[in-house]
C-alpha positions in Angstrom: -2.2 -3.2 -15.9 -1.8 -5.0 -12.6 -4.0 -3.8 -9.7 -2.5 -1.9 -6.7 -5.0 -2.0 -3.9 -2.6 -1.0 -1.1 -2.9 2.3 0.8 -0.9 3.9 3.7 -2.4 3.8 7.2 -2.7 6.5 9.9 0.2 4.7 11.7 2.4 5.3 8.6 1.4 8.9 8.4 2.2 9.5 12.1 5.7 8.1 11.4 6.3 9.7 8.0 4.0 12.7 7.4 4.7 12.8 3.7 2.9 9.4 3.4 -0.8 10.3 3.8 -3.3 7.8 5.2 -5.6 6.5 2.5 -3.2 7.3 -0.4 -2.2 4.5 -2.7 1.2 3.1 -2.0 3.5 3.9 -5.0 4.5 0.8 -7.0 8.1 1.8 -6.4 7.5 0.7 -2.8 5.8 -2.6 -3.7 6.9 -6.0 -5.0 5.5 -7.0 -8.5 3.6 -10.2 -8.4 2.4 -12.3 -11.2 -1.1 -10.7 -11.2 -0.9 -7.8 -8.8 1.4 -5.7 -6.6 2.2 -6.6 -3.0 3.9 -4.8 -0.1 6.5 -6.3 2.2 4.8 -8.7 4.6 6.5 -6.9 7.5 4.6 -3.7 6.5 1.3 -5.6 6.6 2.2 -7.2 10.0 3.2 -3.8 11.5 0.1 -2.1 10.2 1.8 0.4 7.8 -0.3 -0.6 4.8 -3.8 -2.1 4.3 -5.6 -3.5 1.3 -8.6 -1.7 -0.1 -11.1 -2.8 -2.7 -10.0 -2.7 -6.3 -10.9 0.6 -8.0 -12.4 0.6 -11.5 -10.2 2.4 -13.9 
């Protein structure tokens, strides 16, 4: 299973209340990389998502 370490930010929640800050970004909203999931670079640049530490599963 590829890690998904991306979460929504408070900025995202203020724009789209259904996306709660700190919640993991669904993989449907991410790009599948070779070893992990990635958001669109523009989302990172605008502060909509941030990377957290990998969680043990």
